[in-house]
C-alpha positions in Angstrom: 14.3 11.9 9.3 13.6 15.1 6.8 11.8 13.9 3.7 13.5 14.4 0.4 12.2 17.0 -1.3 10.0 16.1 -4.4 11.3 19.0 -6.5 14.6 16.8 -7.1 12.2 14.4 -9.3 11.4 17.3 -11.9 14.7 19.2 -11.8 16.6 19.1 -15.0 20.0 18.7 -13.1 18.3 15.4 -11.4 21.0 13.2 -12.9 23.8 15.2 -10.9 22.1 14.5 -7.3 25.1 12.7 -5.5 22.7 11.5 -2.7 21.0 9.1 -5.1 23.9 8.6 -7.5 25.8 7.2 -4.8 23.4 4.8 -3.6 22.0 3.6 -7.1 25.1 1.7 -7.9 24.2 -1.4 -5.6 24.8 -4.7 -7.7 21.6 -6.7 -7.6 24.2 -9.8 -8.0 24.9 -9.6 -4.3 24.6 -12.5 -1.9 21.1 -14.0 -1.4 19.3 -12.1 1.6 16.2 -13.2 3.3 12.8 -12.5 2.6 12.6 -8.9 3.1 15.5 -8.1 1.7 16.7 -8.4 -2.3 14.8 -11.5 -2.4 11.4 -9.8 -1.8 12.5 -6.9 -4.0 13.1 -9.1 -7.0 9.8 -10.6 -6.3 8.3 -7.0 -6.2 9.9 -6.2 -9.5 8.0 -9.3 -11.1 4.6 -7.8 -9.7 5.5 -4.4 -11.0 6.6 -6.0 -14.4 3.3 -8.1 -14.3 1.2 -5.0 -13.5 3.0 -2.9 -16.6 2.6 -5.8 -18.8 -1.2 -5.8 -17.8 -1.5 -2.1 -18.6 0.2 -2.8 -21.7 -2.1 -5.5 -22.8 -5.2 -3.5 -21.9 -4.0 -0.9 -24.2 -2.7 -2.8 -27.0 -5.4 -5.8 -26.9 -8.9 -4.6 -25.7 -10.3 -7.4 -23.4 -13.5 -7.1 -25.1 -16.5 -9.0 -23.6 -14.6 -12.0 -23.0 -16.7 -14.3 -25.4 -16.0 -14.8 -28.9 -18.9 -15.2 -31.6 -19.5 -18.5 -33.6 -17.9 -17.3 -36.5 -14.8 -16.9 -34.6 -14.8 -19.9 -32.9 -15.2 -21.7 -36.0 -12.3 -19.9 -37.8 -10.3 -20.9 -34.5 -11.1 -24.4 -35.0 -10.7 -24.4 -38.9 -7.1 -22.9 -38.4 -6.0 -25.3 -35.8 -7.1 -28.2 -37.8 -5.2 -26.9 -41.0 -2.2 -28.9 -41.9 1.2 -27.0 -42.5 0.7 -26.3 -46.0 -3.1 -26.1 -45.8 -5.0 -23.1 -47.5 -6.1 -20.3 -45.3 -8.2 -19.2 -47.9 -10.4 -21.9 -47.8 -10.7 -21.7 -44.1 -11.9 -18.0 -44.6 -13.8 -18.7 -47.9 -17.3 -19.1 -45.9 -17.1 -16.6 -43.6 -15.2 -13.7 -45.5 -18.0 -11.4 -45.3 -19.1 -11.8 -42.0 -15.5 -11.5 -40.1 -14.4 -8.0 -38.9 -10.9 -6.8 -37.9 -12.2 -7.0 -34.4 -12.8 -10.8 -34.8 -9.6 -11.3 -36.3 -8.1 -9.7 -33.2 -9.8 -12.1 -31.1 -8.3 -15.2 -33.1 -4.7 -13.6 -32.5 -5.4 -13.3 -29.0 -6.4 -17.2 -28.8 -3.3 -18.1 -30.7 -1.0 -15.8 -28.2 -2.5 -17.6 -25.4 -1.5 -21.1 -26.9 2.0 -19.8 -28.0 1.1 -20.9 -31.7 3.0 -18.0 -33.6 3.3 -20.0 -36.6 -0.2 -20.0 -37.3 -0.7 -16.3 -36.4 2.2 -15.2 -38.7 0.7 -17.2 -41.4 -2.8 -15.6 -41.0 -1.2 -12.0 -40.9 0.5 -12.7 -44.3 -2.6 -13.6 -45.7 -4.4 -10.8 -44.5 -2.0 -8.5 -46.0 -2.6 -9.9 -49.6 -6.6 -9.3 -49.2 -8.2 -5.9 -49.3 -11.1 -6.9 -47.4 -9.3 -7.6 -44.2 -6.1 -5.7 -44.8 -4.4 -5.6 -40.9 -4.7 -2.2 -39.3 -2.4 -0.9 -36.6 -4.2 -2.8 -33.9 -3.6 -6.0 -35.9 0.1 -5.2 -36.3 0.5 -4.6 -32.7 -1.2 -7.6 -31.6 1.1 -9.7 -34.0 4.2 -8.1 -32.6 3.1 -9.0 -29.2 2.5 -12.7 -30.3 6.1 -13.0 -31.8 7.7 -11.2 -28.9 6.6 -13.5 -26.4 8.4 -16.3 -28.1 11.9 -15.1 -27.4 14.6 -13.5 -28.8 14.8 -15.3 -32.1 11.5 -14.1 -33.3 12.6 -10.3 -32.7 13.7 -10.0 -36.2 10.3 -10.9 -37.4 8.5 -8.4 -34.8 10.6 -5.6 -36.5 9.4 -6.8 -40.1 5.7 -6.8 -39.0 6.4 -3.4 -37.4 7.9 -2.0 -40.7 5.4 -3.6 -42.9 3.0 -0.9 -41.1 3.5 2.4 -43.1 5.2 5.1 -41.3 2.4 7.4 -41.4 0.1 4.8 -39.6 2.2 4.0 -36.6 1.3 5.5 -33.5 2.0 4.8 -29.7 0.2 1.7 -29.9 2.7 -0.2 -32.6 5.6 1.2 -30.9 4.6 0.4 -27.5 4.2 -3.0 -28.7 7.5 -3.5 -30.3 9.2 -1.8 -27.3 7.2 -4.4 -25.1 8.6 -7.3 -27.4 12.4 -6.2 -26.5 11.5 -5.6 -23.0 9.9 -8.5 -22.5 13.2 -10.3 -23.7 15.5 -8.3 -21.1 16.7 -5.8 -24.0 16.2 -2.6 -22.2 18.7 -0.6 -24.3 17.1 -1.5 -27.4 13.8 -0.8 -25.9 15.2 2.7 -24.6 16.6 3.6 -28.2 13.1 2.5 -29.7 11.6 5.1 -27.4 14.0 7.6 -28.3 13.5 6.5 -32.2 9.8 7.0 -31.4 10.3 10.8 -30.3 12.5 11.5 -33.2 9.5 10.2 -35.7 7.1 12.8 -33.9 5.0 9.9 -32.1 4.2 11.0 -28.9 4.8 8.3 -26.3 1.9 7.3 -23.5 2.3 6.6 -19.9 2.1 2.7 -20.9 5.3 3.4 -23.5 7.2 4.7 -20.4 5.8 2.1 -18.1 7.3 -0.6 -20.2 10.7 0.9 -20.9 10.8 1.5 -17.1 10.0 -2.1 -16.4 12.7 -3.3 -18.6 15.3 -1.4 -17.1 14.3 -2.1 -13.5 14.5 -5.7 -14.3 17.8 -5.5 -16.0 20.8 -7.3 -14.2 23.5 -7.8 -16.2 24.4 -5.0 -15.5 21.7 -3.3 -13.6 20.4 0.2 -14.5 21.5 2.8 -12.1 18.5 4.1 -10.3 18.9 7.6 -11.1 18.7 6.7 -14.8 15.1 5.1 -14.0 14.6 8.4 -12.3 15.3 10.4 -15.4 12.8 8.6 -17.3 10.2 9.5 -14.6 11.3 12.9 -14.9 10.7 13.2 -18.4 7.0 11.7 -17.9 6.6 14.3 -15.1 7.7 16.9 -17.6 5.7 15.9 -20.5 3.0 18.3 -21.3 0.4 15.4 -22.5 -2.0 14.1 -20.0 -1.6 10.9 -21.6 2.2 10.7 -20.0 1.4 11.4 -16.5 3.0 8.9 -14.3 0.2 6.3 -13.0 0.1 4.1 -10.1 2.1 1.5 -12.6 4.9 3.7 -13.0 5.2 4.5 -9.3 5.0 0.8 -8.1 8.0 0.1 -10.8 10.1 2.5 -9.5 9.0 1.4 -5.8 9.9 -2.1 -6.6 13.5 -1.1 -8.1 14.2 1.0 -4.9 13.3 -1.9 -2.6 15.5 -4.2 -4.6 18.6 -1.6 -4.1 17.4 -1.1 -0.8 16.8 2.8 -1.0 14.8 3.6 1.7 15.2 7.3 1.4 14.4 7.2 -2.2 10.9 5.0 -1.5 9.9 7.7 1.0 10.4 10.3 -1.8 8.4 8.4 -4.3 5.7 7.9 -1.6 5.6 11.8 -1.0 5.6 12.6 -4.9 2.6 10.3 -5.8 0.5 11.6 -2.9 1.2 14.9 -4.0 0.2 13.9 -7.7 -3.0 12.6 -6.3 -2.1 8.8 -7.3 -3.4 6.6 -4.2 -0.8 3.8 -3.3 -2.2 0.2 -3.4 -1.2 -2.9 -1.6 1.6 -3.7 -3.7 3.1 0.1 -3.1 3.1 -0.4 0.6 4.7 -3.5 0.3 7.4 -2.1 -1.9 7.9 0.4 0.8 8.0 -2.0 3.5 10.9 -4.1 1.8 12.7 -1.1 1.1 12.8 0.0 4.5 13.3 -3.7 6.2 16.2 -4.1 3.6 17.9 -1.1 5.3 17.1 -2.0 8.6 14.6 0.9 9.3 11.3 -0.4 9.5 10.6 2.1 12.5 10.4 4.8 10.0 7.7 3.3 7.9 5.5 3.5 11.0 6.3 7.2 11.4 5.4 7.7 7.6 2.1 5.8 8.2 1.4 8.1 10.9 2.1 11.2 9.0 -0.2 10.0 6.2 -2.8 9.5 8.5 -2.5 12.7 9.9 -2.6 14.6 6.4 -5.8 12.8 5.6 -4.0 9.9 3.7 -4.6 7.0 6.1 -3.1 3.8 4.5 -5.1 1.0 3.7 -5.1 -2.1 6.0 -3.0 -4.1 3.7 -0.2 -1.5 4.4 -0.1 -2.2 8.0 -0.5 -5.7 7.3 2.7 -5.6 5.2 4.5 -3.6 7.9 3.5 -6.3 10.7 4.5 -9.2 8.4 8.1 -7.8 8.0 8.2 -7.4 11.6 7.1 -11.0 12.3 9.9 -12.2 9.5 12.4 -11.1 12.1 10.5 -12.6 15.2 9.9 -9.0 16.5 6.7 -9.6 18.2 6.5 -6.3 20.3 6.9 -4.1 17.0 4.0 -6.3 15.1 1.8 -5.7 18.0 2.5 -1.7 18.0 1.7 -2.1 14.1 -1.5 -3.2 15.3 -2.2 -0.3 18.0 -0.9 2.1 15.4 -3.3 1.1 13.1 -6.1 1.3 15.2 -5.1 4.8 16.6 -4.7 6.2 13.1 -8.3 5.2 12.2 -8.1 2.1 9.8 -10.0 -0.9 11.1 -7.8 -4.3 11.4 -9.0 -6.9 9.2 -8.9 -10.8 9.8 -5.8 -11.1 8.1 -4.1 -8.6 10.4 -5.0 -10.6 13.3 -4.1 -13.9 11.7 -0.5 -12.5 11.3 -0.2 -11.7 14.8 -2.0 -15.1 16.0 0.7 -17.2 14.0 3.5 -14.9 15.5 2.5 -15.8 19.1 1.8 -19.4 18.3 5.1 -19.7 16.8 6.9 -18.3 19.9 4.7 -20.7 22.2 2.8 -17.7 23.9 -0.6 -19.5 23.7 -2.0 -17.3 26.3 -1.1 -14.4 23.9 -3.0 -16.2 21.4 -6.1 -16.8 23.2 -6.3 -13.1 24.5 -5.7 -11.8 20.7 -8.3 -13.9 19.5 -10.7 -12.6 22.1 -10.0 -9.2 21.2 -10.3 -10.0 17.4 -13.9 -11.2 18.1 -15.1 -8.0 19.1 -13.2 -6.0 16.3 -13.8 -8.2 13.0 -15.7 -11.8 12.7 -13.1 -14.5 12.2 -13.2 -16.3 9.1 -12.3 -19.9 7.8 -8.4 -19.0 7.4 -8.2 -17.2 11.0 -9.7 -20.4 12.5 -7.2 -22.6 10.4 -4.3 -20.7 11.9 -5.8 -21.3 15.3 -6.1 -25.1 14.8 -2.4 -25.5 13.5 -1.1 -23.0 16.5 -2.9 -25.0 19.1 -2.7 -28.5 17.5 1.2 -27.9 17.3 1.6 -26.6 20.8 -0.6 -29.9 22.0 -3.7 -28.4 22.9 -5.7 -30.9 21.4 -9.1 -30.4 23.1 -9.0 -26.9 22.7 -8.6 -27.6 18.9 -12.0 -29.7 19.1 -13.7 -27.0 21.3 -12.7 -24.2 18.8 -14.0 -26.4 15.9 -17.5 -26.5 17.7 -17.4 -23.0 18.1 -16.7 -22.4 14.4 -19.9 -24.2 13.4 -21.8 -22.5 16.1 -20.8 -19.2 14.7 -21.8 -20.0 11.3 -18.1 -20.1 10.0 -17.9 -22.9 6.9 -14.9 -25.0 7.4 -12.8 -26.1 4.7 -10.7 -29.2 4.0 -8.0 -27.5 5.6 -9.8 -26.9 8.5 -10.8 -30.4 8.8 -7.4 -32.1 8.3 -6.0 -29.8 11.0 -8.6 -30.6 13.4 -8.4 -34.4 12.5 -4.8 -34.0 13.1 -4.9 -32.8 16.5 -7.5 -35.4 17.4 -4.7 -38.1 16.2 -2.0 -36.9 17.9 -4.0 -36.4 21.2 -5.9 -39.7 20.9 -9.2 -38.2 20.8 -10.8 -41.1 18.7 -14.6 -40.0 19.7 -14.0 -36.5 18.5 -12.2 -37.7 15.5 -15.2 -39.9 14.6 -17.5 -36.9 14.6 -15.4 -34.6 12.3 -15.4 -37.4 10.0 -19.3 -37.6 10.0 -19.6 -33.9 9.7 -17.5 -34.0 6.6 -19.4 -36.8 5.0 -22.3 -35.4 5.8 -21.3 -31.9 4.3 -20.5 -34.1 0.9 -16.6 -33.4 1.6 -14.5 -36.7 0.5 -12.2 -37.2 3.5 -8.6 -37.0 2.2 -5.8 -39.3 3.2 -4.5 -37.0 5.9 -8.1 -36.7 7.6 -8.3 -40.7 7.6 -4.7 -40.9 8.6 -5.9 -38.6 12.0 -8.5 -40.9 12.7 -6.3 -43.9 12.2 -3.7 -42.4 14.8 -6.5 -41.4 17.4 -8.1 -45.1 17.2 -4.3 -46.3 17.4 -3.6 -44.4 20.7 -6.6 -45.8 22.5 -5.2 -49.4 21.5 -8.4 -50.0 19.2 -6.5 -52.0 16.9 -9.3 -53.4 15.2 -11.4 -50.2 14.5 -8.1 -48.4 13.3 -7.7 -51.3 10.9 -11.3 -51.0 9.6 -10.4 -46.9 9.0 -7.4 -47.7 7.4 -9.1 -50.2 4.7 -12.0 -47.8 4.6 -9.5 -44.9 2.7 -9.0 -47.4 -0.3 -12.8 -47.8 -0.2 -13.6 -44.3 -1.1 -10.5 -43.5 -3.1 -8.2 -41.9 -0.4 -4.9 -44.0 -0.9 -3.1 -44.3 2.4 0.2 -42.4 2.5 3.6 -43.6 4.2 2.4 -41.5 7.2 -1.1 -43.3 7.2 1.1 -46.6 7.4 3.5 -45.3 10.0 0.7 -44.4 12.3 -0.9 -47.8 12.1 2.4 -49.3 12.4 3.0 -47.1 15.3 -0.3 -48.0 17.0 0.8 -52.1 16.6 4.2 -50.7 18.2 3.1 -49.5 21.3 1.0 -52.7 22.0 4.3 -55.0 21.1 2.2 -56.2 18.0 5.2 -56.5 15.9 3.9 -59.2 13.6 0.7 -56.7 12.6 3.4 -54.2 12.2 5.6 -56.4 9.9 2.3 -57.2 7.6 1.4 -53.4 7.8 4.9 -52.4 6.3 5.0 -55.6 3.7 1.6 -54.3 2.5 3.0 -50.8 2.2 6.1 -52.1 0.3 4.6 -54.8 -1.9 1.2 -54.0 -2.6 1.3 -50.0 -2.5 4.9 -49.4 -3.7 5.7 -47.2 -0.9 9.0 -47.5 0.7 9.8 -47.2 4.5 11.2 -43.9 5.8 12.6 -43.3 8.7 9.8 -42.9 11.0 8.6 -46.5 9.6 11.8 -47.8 11.1 11.5 -46.3 14.2 7.9 -47.8 14.3 9.6 -51.3 13.7 12.2 -50.9 16.4 9.9 -50.2 18.9 7.5 -53.0 18.0 10.1 -55.3 18.4 11.3 -53.7 21.6 7.6 -53.9 23.3 7.0 -57.4 21.9 10.5 -58.5 23.3 12.1 -59.3 20.0 15.3 -57.5 20.7 17.7 -58.9 18.4 15.0 -58.0 15.2 14.9 -54.2 16.9 18.7 -54.2 16.5 18.5 -55.6 13.1 15.6 -52.9 12.0 18.2 -50.2 13.2 21.1 -51.7 11.2 18.7 -51.7 8.1 17.9 -48.1 8.8 21.5 -47.2 8.8 21.9 -49.2 5.7 19.1 -47.2 3.7 21.0 -44.1 4.3 18.6 -42.6 6.9 20.2 -40.7 9.6 19.3 -41.9 13.0 17.8 -39.0 15.4 17.0 -39.1 19.1 13.9 -41.4 18.6 16.0 -43.7 16.8 18.9 -43.8 19.1 16.5 -43.9 22.1 14.8 -47.2 20.5 18.0 -49.0 20.4 19.1 -48.0 23.8 15.6 -49.5 24.9 16.2 -53.0 23.2 19.9 -53.2 25.1 18.0 -51.9 28.4 15.6 -54.5 28.0 18.0 -57.1 27.3 20.1 -56.0 30.6 23.4 -55.5 28.7 24.9 -53.0 30.5 28.0 -52.3 28.3 26.0 -51.6 25.1 23.6 -49.4 26.8 26.2 -47.2 28.2 27.8 -47.1 24.8 24.4 -46.2 23.1 23.7 -43.7 25.7 26.9 -42.0 25.4 26.1 -41.8 21.6 23.0 -40.1 22.1 24.7 -37.8 24.6 27.1 -36.8 21.5 23.9 -36.4 19.4 21.8 -34.1 21.3 22.3 -31.1 23.8 20.7 -33.0 26.4 19.2 -36.7 26.3 15.5 -37.0 27.0 14.0 -38.0 30.4 13.0 -41.2 28.6 16.9 -42.0 27.8 17.7 -41.4 31.5 14.9 -43.4 32.8 15.9 -46.5 30.8 19.6 -46.4 32.1 18.1 -45.7 35.7 16.1 -48.9 35.3 18.8 -50.9 34.0 21.1 -49.9 36.6 18.5 -50.6 39.5 17.7 -54.1 37.7 21.2 -54.9 37.9 21.9 -53.5 41.5 24.4 -50.9 39.8 23.2 -48.2 42.5 25.9 -46.2 42.4 25.8 -45.8 38.6 22.4 -44.9 39.3 22.8 -42.3 42.3 25.6 -40.7 39.7 23.0 -40.6 36.7 20.2 -39.1 39.1 22.9 -36.4 40.0 23.5 -35.5 36.5 19.8 -35.2 36.0 19.3 -33.0 39.0 22.2 -30.7 38.0 21.1 -30.2 34.7 20.5 -26.5 34.0 19.3 -27.0 30.6 16.2 -28.4 31.6 14.2 -28.1 34.6 12.0 -30.9 33.8 15.1 -33.3 34.2 15.6 -31.5 37.8 12.1 -32.3 38.8 12.0 -35.8 37.7 15.4 -36.4 39.6 14.0 -35.0 42.7 10.7 -37.2 42.1 12.8 -40.3 42.3 14.8 -39.3 45.4 11.5 -38.5 47.3 12.3 -34.7 47.4 8.8 -33.5 45.9 6.1 -35.5 48.1 4.7 -32.6 49.9 1.9 -30.6 48.3 3.5 -27.6 47.1 6.5 -29.2 45.5 4.4 -31.9 44.1 2.6 -29.2 42.0 5.9 -28.8 40.1 5.8 -32.7 39.7 2.4 -32.1 38.1 3.1 -29.2 36.2 6.2 -31.2 34.5 4.0 -34.2 33.8 1.3 -32.3 32.2 3.6 -30.2 30.2 5.2 -33.7 28.5 1.7 -34.4 27.8 1.7 -31.5 25.0 3.7 -33.6 22.9 1.1 -35.8 21.9 0.0 -39.2 22.8 3.0 -40.9 21.2 5.6 -39.3 23.2 3.5 -39.2 26.5 3.0 -42.9 26.4 6.9 -43.5 26.1 7.5 -40.7 28.6 4.9 -42.1 31.3 6.5 -45.8 30.9 9.9 -44.9 31.5 9.1 -43.0 34.8 7.0 -45.7 36.3 9.6 -48.2 35.4 12.2 -46.0 37.2 9.9 -45.6 40.1 8.9 -49.0 40.7 12.5 -50.4 40.5 13.9 -48.0 42.8 10.9 -49.3 45.3 9.2 -45.7 45.3 5.3 -47.2 44.9 3.4 -44.3 46.6 4.9 -42.0 44.2 4.5 -44.3 41.1 0.5 -44.7 41.9 0.6 -40.9 41.8 2.5 -40.6 38.5 0.2 -43.4 37.1 -3.1 -41.6 38.1 -1.8 -38.6 36.5 -1.4 -40.6 33.1 -4.9 -41.7 33.3 -6.0 -38.1 34.2 -4.6 -37.2 31.1 -6.3 -39.7 29.1 -3.3 -42.1 28.5 -4.0 -46.1 28.7 -7.7 -45.8 28.4 -8.0 -49.5 27.6 -6.1 -49.9 31.4 -9.3 -50.5 33.6 -12.6 -52.3 32.0 -15.4 -53.7 34.4 -18.6 -55.4 33.3 -20.9 -57.9 35.2 -19.0 -60.7 33.4 -15.3 -59.6 33.9 -13.2 -57.5 36.0 -10.2 -56.8 33.6 -6.7 -54.9 33.5 -5.0 -54.2 30.2 -1.1 -53.7 30.8 -0.2 -54.7 27.1 1.3 -51.3 26.2 3.1 -50.5 29.3 6.7 -51.1 30.7 7.5 -53.9 32.9 7.8 -51.5 35.9 4.7 -49.8 34.8 2.8 -52.9 34.3 3.8 -53.8 38.0 2.5 -50.5 39.4 -0.8 -50.8 37.6 -1.5 -54.4 38.7 -0.6 -53.6 42.4 -3.2 -50.6 41.9 -5.8 -52.9 40.3 -5.2 -55.7 42.9 -5.7 -53.5 45.9 -8.8 -52.2 44.1 -9.9 -56.1 43.7 -9.3 -56.3 47.7 -11.8 -53.4 48.2 -14.3 -54.9 46.0 -14.1 -58.4 47.4 -14.3 -56.8 51.0 -17.7 -55.3 50.1 -20.9 -57.1 49.0 -20.5 -56.7 44.9 -21.6 -59.4 42.8 -18.4 -61.1 41.8 -18.0 -61.6 37.8 -17.2 -64.8 36.0 -13.3 -64.2 36.2 -10.8 -61.6 36.8 -8.2 -60.9 33.9 -5.0 -59.2 33.4 -4.1 -58.6 29.6 -0.2 -58.7 29.2 -0.3 -59.2 25.1 -2.4 -58.4 22.6 -2.5 -59.5 18.7 -1.4 -62.5 17.0 0.8 -63.2 20.1 -2.1 -64.1 22.1 -2.3 -67.3 20.4 1.1 -68.5 20.9 2.4 -70.2 23.8 5.8 -68.6 23.7 4.2 -65.7 25.0 4.2 -67.0 28.7 7.9 -66.9 28.4 8.3 -63.0 27.5 9.6 -60.8 30.3 6.3 -58.7 30.9 4.3 -62.0 30.9 6.6 -63.8 33.0 7.1 -60.7 35.5 3.3 -60.1 36.1 2.5 -63.9 36.5 5.1 -64.3 39.1 4.0 -61.0 41.0 0.4 -62.1 40.7 1.1 -65.5 42.4 3.5 -64.0 44.6 1.1 -61.8 45.8 -2.2 -64.3 45.9 -0.7 -67.6 46.1 -1.4 -69.3 42.7 -4.8 -67.8 42.1 -4.1 -66.6 38.6 -3.3 -68.5 35.7 -2.6 -68.6 31.8 -6.0 -70.2 30.1 -5.9 -72.2 27.2 -8.1 -70.0 25.0 -5.8 -67.2 25.1 -2.1 -66.9 25.9 -2.2 -63.2 26.2 -4.1 -63.1 29.5 -3.6 -64.3 33.0 -6.8 -64.7 34.9 -8.7 -65.8 38.2 -11.8 -67.5 38.0 -14.9 -66.8 39.9 -14.1 -69.8 42.2 -10.7 -68.3 43.1 -12.2 -64.8 43.6 -14.7 -66.5 46.2 -11.8 -67.8 48.1 -9.9 -65.0 48.2 -13.1 -63.3 49.4 -13.3 -65.9 52.2 -9.7 -65.5 53.3 -10.5 -61.5 53.5 -13.9 -62.1 55.5 -11.8 -64.4 58.1 -9.3 -61.8 58.4 -11.6 -58.8 59.1 -9.5 -58.3 62.6 -6.3 -57.5 60.6 -5.3 -53.9 59.4 -4.7 -54.6 56.1 -5.1 -52.0 53.3 -5.0 -54.2 50.2 -3.2 -57.0 48.8 -0.2 -55.0 47.9 1.3 -52.6 50.1 2.5 -49.4 48.0 4.8 -47.5 50.2 8.1 -45.9 49.1 10.9 -47.6 50.1 14.1 -46.1 51.2 16.9 -45.6 48.6 19.1 -48.6 48.4 22.5 -48.1 49.5 25.6 -48.6 47.1 26.1 -52.5 46.9 22.8 -53.5 47.7 21.8 -56.7 46.1 17.8 -56.5 45.7 17.1 -57.7 42.4 20.4 -60.1 41.8 20.1 -62.3 44.3 20.2 -66.0 43.3 16.6 -66.8 44.3 15.4 -63.9 41.6 17.6 -64.6 38.7 14.6 -66.4 37.1 12.7 -63.2 37.4 9.7 -65.3 38.1 10.2 -68.1 35.6 9.8 -70.9 38.4 6.2 -69.6 38.8 5.0 -70.8 35.4 3.6 -74.4 35.4 3.6 -76.4 31.9 -0.1 -76.6 32.4 -2.8 -74.4 33.8 -3.6 -75.1 37.5 -7.3 -75.2 36.9 -9.0 -76.9 33.9 -11.8 -74.5 32.7 -14.6 -75.0 30.4 -14.0 -73.7 27.0 -17.3 -72.8 26.2 -17.8 -71.0 29.5 -14.7 -68.9 29.1 -14.6 -68.0 25.3 -17.6 -65.5 25.2 -15.6 -63.2 27.9 
């Protein structure tokens, strides 16, 4: 594109330029545009206006040394405390010979800052009556400025003050002050008329005067001032013989901002050429307006060409110019173009800054291109040292992407390179630790914060509470929760939710109820949708299914719209209860609400169909998953259940799908793996279930699962689905078989934890589904070796004496080829019509194995310490 000739600007016939005239009449009141179009241009005009105002203030009110003398401060205090009818003369009586007009100017500046125009005007009237402090033009200009800032109602008083100054004493200073008062109140026609009046009176305008009028006209919206009229004023400035009227940076930025608002890319290019020829160097604001103009016109590629032309002529743009262009590309997701700007910047000889790389790092992160983030960060480290803001972008990007351990590693790298973290840094790292269940790392970050004198915020503590909760460390999470209040960081609704969610994962519904009661009654915080979701899950995991449905209905009454998580919670309640019709109805509602129901929802329905021997329905649903072209993960999980991915090459696809879902964080991952383990167990795919459980443990889920000491061998399944618990129990029993086969010293007892919290004290827990099924399975496998103790109703234990009997039985059967207590093989998928789980003998689901009293009387004093 050919550049517009700069001669047009100086031409006396400029107003007849048809090209500019036709494009300058765009209304500023068009439909709102996205950032980078008119919206960005309006903001640009505000910035230009602020710059013009700053220039006016510098001319009208000198800044001085920034500190007032004692006499000035004393006078300000006396005048501030003066009653409405108090005497100003008395306030000035003691200091009248020590005050200068410059001191009075400082007083007016302070009153202007406060918006106290009444005292300013009273003081001015007093000064007019005194010969020793008669106001000069500077004082008149300041008072006009004070009054002009108070709105259109005081413009008449501005005129009075202006006319009080003798005509022969008026210079550009007083005229500019009056023009600024009208311009500030959006009266651009009056401001322009005052400029003409000023010229008629023989007073030469300055650049500040023109800039004030230009800014007023550029901001006009009803109606907007045509752009050619703005350029007419610009031409007047250029033709003026006085050096004080030459267009300056403020002039060009005002015009560039106006061009950006009107999407006048050609005129922006012309102005850029003109200012370079005039020897005025563009600044960050200038480049921002230029980019906005071309972005509005949909021609950002031309900006890159302009920058190259500038660099070739020795006017290489500064780094902020390239940054603005890069940001414009990122706003529309143009990754390749944004990267091209970086490469052009390097080719033009402009060194990229940390901010340049930050823009691209954030863009890559939002697009999920995490390898690109890592590669670009490595490049950045060779070019410019990363700063705190850069690391904060990385923490947010990798935290949102699910790379929680990488966030912690980057935090250590940050400390080693000497970059000082700020509070945002620590909050981002703590949030990543919370979602990833990295409680040890979260504690280290908290220790670092306290060691550096930083007071952890509620967000930081929320991350710690969440991390401890994901590790089933309920007591520690509660202590951290209470510690917040002690240091003055009061829990937010998010803090309450993450603690309740931790309880929910383990079925500790009573504890979740207490937390929400404390939140509502003590803290005065109302439950939000996430609160209800946590409560629904707590009731489901705790087998309080009616309460789960009631919580859902209460959420609807509270006018919270249920999302996928909420609908899955109710579906889980129906599936656990075994009600097929209600579950199908809920699943259909879920299908109508989302594009594709999650794997968790599909697995819930598959488990329900399998437990009820509805194999035809189950296989239809599996086929629906397998033919789902919108999600390859659905296809992989369906093939996993059907046994099509057992070989090593295909199993890598399963591992990839499983690992990919861990990026959602522990909250989702626990539900995801529980759902898959449940399906695999009820479908008889035990060997595959073992491999999936191994993956879950490898990813750091269920850290409480195994606990071995000299006194106890323990398995904790209280956070698992029924099918998942049976998989874990089977694996644990086979490990127990191997240990009994060896020469290892036996502990005092072996224990399976099925419940935690307050429910451990209640006898009704023995009748809950998970406890019943696990108890039945243990005793079906090992012939009444396990029982519920009196001292804890959430555990099923086997005493050392029983372990010895099992060991003896194993020794006596050395000749038999037994791989363990439970054969973990994959069964053939049942054919439609098969009755596996609904035979009459299994309707009680293990209830017949529950004795009214323990089969073994143990000593309380012996077992309580364990």
